[in-house]
N, C-alpha and C positions, 0 to 999 in steps of 0.2 A: 946727659942732662935729664932731669925730671921735667917733663913737658905737659902742660894742660892746654888743650885746644878748646877754647871757650866759645860756644856758638857753633853748633854742628849742623848747619843747614845744607844748602846745595853745594857750596864750596867746601865747607868744613868736613862733610862726609867723605868727599873725595880726597882731600888733603890728609885727613885722619887715616884713611885706608892706606894711602901710599907711604905715609911716615911709619905706620905700624908695620907694614910689609918690609920696610927698610931696616927694621930692628930698633927703632927709637923707643925710648921709655915714655910712652905717651898715653894719656887718658882723654877721652872725648867727653866734653861737659855740655849738657843741654838741658833746658828747662822742660822740654816736651817729653813727658814720661813714656808715651807710646813709642816715640822715636828711640829713646834710650833702651827700652826693652827690646825692640827689634834689633838694634845694633848688637846688643849682648847675646841675643838668642840666635840670630841668623848671620851676624857679621855685617860689615859695611859693604854694600853692593854698589858697584859702579857699572853703568851701562852707557850706551851711545858710542862715542869714539874710543872707548876703552871698556873692556869686559873683564871684571874680576870681582871676587868676593873675598874679603879679608876678615878673619876673626879679630875683633877689637874689644877694648875695655871702655865702657861708657858709663857715666854717672850723671845724676842731677847735681846742681850746684851745692845743695845742702850736704852732699856726700864728699865734697872735696876735703882733703886732709893734708896737714903739713904744709911745707913750702915747695913751690915749683920754681925751677931755675928759669924757665921760659914759659910765658903764657902767650899763645897765639890767639888774638882776640878778634872774633868774627861775629859778635852779637849785633843784631840790628840796632842802630843808633837810638831808636825810640825806647829801647829798654836799658839804656846806659845807667839811668839813675838807680836802677835796682842791681844790675849786673856788676858794675864797677866797684861799688862799696863791698859787695859780696866777695869779690876777688882779692881785695886789699889784705885781709888777714892771712892770705896764703902767699904773700910776697915777702921775701927777705930783703935786706939792704942790697944784696947782690943780684936780685931777680931782674929780668927784663920782660917788658910787655910789648909785643909787636901787634899793633892794630892794623888789620887789613880790611877794615870796614869801608863802605862807600862814603863819598863826600870827603870832607877835610876834618877828620875827627881828633887829630892829635892833641889840640889844646884842651879839649874836654877830657880826654883820657889822662893827660898829664896833670890836670887840675885835681884829679882824685888819686892817681897812683904815684904821682911825682914825675917831674921832668927828667930826672936822672934815669928813671926806669923806662921811659917811654920811647918807643921806636914806631915807625909807621911805614906803610908801603901800599902800592897799588897792584892788584891782581889783574893779569892780562888775559884772562880766559873766563868762560861762562859755564855755569852748571844749572841744572833744573832739578829740584827735589821732587821725585816722582812718588814718594810715599815713605812711611817709616822705614828707615835704614837703607833707602835706595835713592841714589842720585845719578842723573845723566850728565856725562861730560859732553857739553854742547859745542865745544870748540875742538879743533884738531890738536892732538897732543903736542905737536911741535911749537904751539903758541902758549904753552902753559908756563908763563913767565911771571916774575915778581920783581918789581923795582922798589927796593927798601932803603931806609936810611935813618940816621939819627936826627933829632931836631936841630942840633948844632952843626950838622954836616960832617962830623968827624967819623973816622973809621975805627970804631971801638971794638973791644973784644965781644961785647954784646951783639953788635950787628954782624960781626964775622961769624959768630956762633949761629945766629938766626939764618944767615945765608947758607951755611953748611947743612942745616936742618932742611930748609926749603928746597935745596937742590935734590932732595929725595922725592920731591913732588913736582918736578919741573926744573926750571932754570932761574936762579935768583941773581940779580945784579945790585950792587950797592951804589947809591947815588949820594952826591954831596949837596944836591938841591931837592930835598924832599918836597918842599912846597911846590916847586915846578912840576914834579912828577904828579903830585896830587891834583893840580889844576889840569894837567893833560888828561888824567883819568876822569876828572869832572866833566871835561869837554865831551868825552865819549858817553858818559852816563847821562848827562843832561840832554844830549841830542838823541842818540840812538835808543837809550833806555827810556827816556822821556816819551819819544814817539812810539816805542813798543807798547808802553803802558796805555797811552791815549788810543791807540789803534787796536789793541788786543792782538798784537802780531809778534812774530819772531823777527830776527835781524834781516833774513832774506826777503821777507815781504816788504820791508822798508826799502831795501836796495833795489827791488824790482819795480817800485812804484815811483815815478818821477816826482810827483808832488810831495810824497812822503819824504823822499830823499832830499828834495830842496828844503823842506822844513827842517830836517835834521842838520843839514849843512848851514842853514841860517842860524841855528842855535850854536853851532860850532863857531861861527864868526862872532856872534854876540859874546861867547865865552872868551875868545881871544881878545876882544876889545876890552872886556872887563878886567881880565888878567893884566893887560898892558897898563890900564889906568891905575891898577894897584901896584905896579912895579914888579910884577911876577914874570920871571922868564920861564916859560913852559919848556918841558924836556921832551925829547923824542921817546916814543914807546914802540917797541917791536919794529924799530927801523923807520917809523913814520914820524916826521917832525911837523907838529901842528903849526909851527911858526911860518911854514912855507905856504899854508893854505891860502892866505889872502893874496899873495903874489900869483899863485896859480889861478885863482879866480880872476884877477886882473887880466891875465893872458887869455883865459877861456873858461867861461862858466861850464860849458859842456865837458871840457877837459877835467875840471875839478870834480864834477859828478862822476865821470868815468873812473877817475882815480879812487874815489871813495868806494866804488863798487869793488875794485881790486883789493883795497885795504881791508874791507869788511868781509871778503869771501870766506876766510877761515872761521868766521863767527856767525854764519848765516842761520844756524839753528838755535842761537842764543835767544833767550827770552828774559826780559827785564825782571829783576828780583822784585821791583815794585809791583809789576803785574802779577807775579806769582803770589805775592802776599794778598793783593786785592781779590784774586780768584779764590783764595782760602778764607775770605771774609775778615782778614786782618788789616790793620792800618799799615801804611807803607812809609818809606823813607823820603817822601817827596820834599819835606822841609830840609833834609840834609843834602839834597841833590838839586833839583830845579828851583825849589824855594830858596836855597842858599845862594844860588847864582842870582836870582832876582833881588835878594836883599843886598848882596855885595855890589851889584850894578847900580842900585838906587843910591848907595853910599857914595859912589864915585861919579854919579851923574850920567852913566852910560845907559842908553836906551836899549832894552832887550825885549821888544814886543812879542816875538815869537815864543821865547822862553816863558814870558809872563803868561801868555795865553795857554801854553801847555801846562804850566804850573796850576793855573786856575782850573783847567779841565781835569787834571789828576785829582785835585781836591774835590771837585764835583763827583767824580767817579767814586772816590773814597766815601763820600757822604751820601751816596745813593741817588744823586740827581742826574747822573749821566752813565751811560754804558760804554765800555771800550769797544769801538769799531771804526772802520775806515770812513764812515760818514762824518766823523769828527774832523776830518781834514778840511771840510768846507768852512769850518768856523775859524780856521787859521789864515790870516791875511798874509800873503807872501809878496815880497818885492823881488825884483831881479837881484841876484847876488852881488852884481857889480855896483848896485846902488846902496848897499848896506856896509860895504867894507870900509 
């Protein structure tokens, strides 16, 4: 297949390197000209839990040509209004678009490229863009997973082909409940990535601070309650079933916190993409992650006070009214977990 990986940031650089190494016919597409130049001149360099440099082909969006059989779409959601219309002329009737973005982006993608072309999925690992052409794998290689699916839950040729491609960059599984997978990933992003952004921390610093971890688990509970109100059945990811969290909290709050430390261990070095963007002076995806959860909770009447506060603080950081640091924990009002389930 002829593949375009559109949006070559922290994850895209690593995926692009691994798919190229595997012999896929792939081009890496990114609007950052310095990044594209570095990729072409020096290759895609992966550091951290994996060390390699792979010569790749990279272009800016204006250099795309012809049709692509598969577009792996990793553009930040705040740039969708420019990126998706630019992708459309390079899709044939038989093309597939696999969005691996944060949040729950499938409906937006489908509204522009068409539902028949749209697939989605959640990435189970973290990367940190260290500079033009260089990305750090911040999770252990064994958790490089993808849960992907069609909007209608069917097992199509498109999704089978996408699975085969992604297996060259980890392990992909096909789900019949894409919405459930998406909400499970939203639970992780809103909680751990939200706290990482507010605190200016990596995952390990959250796991090691009891108040920060309690705040993150509070957001997880708020996400579970919102999903339940919407009739969404959340799916297990990497062997962890979020639906069990509330029952575990009922039995023991301390046991729930200890379990989260174990589950989060392979991702200790991960750093929220929202925080990475803010550190570069760019706007972040707060409206697609924590802001999305707040909006959906309001629609259903579910109270999500911890997430609402984290959303407010991320917006304040983005607008220069606040700095990310652990002092921000004092502004988050926490209740015992057993009181909010």
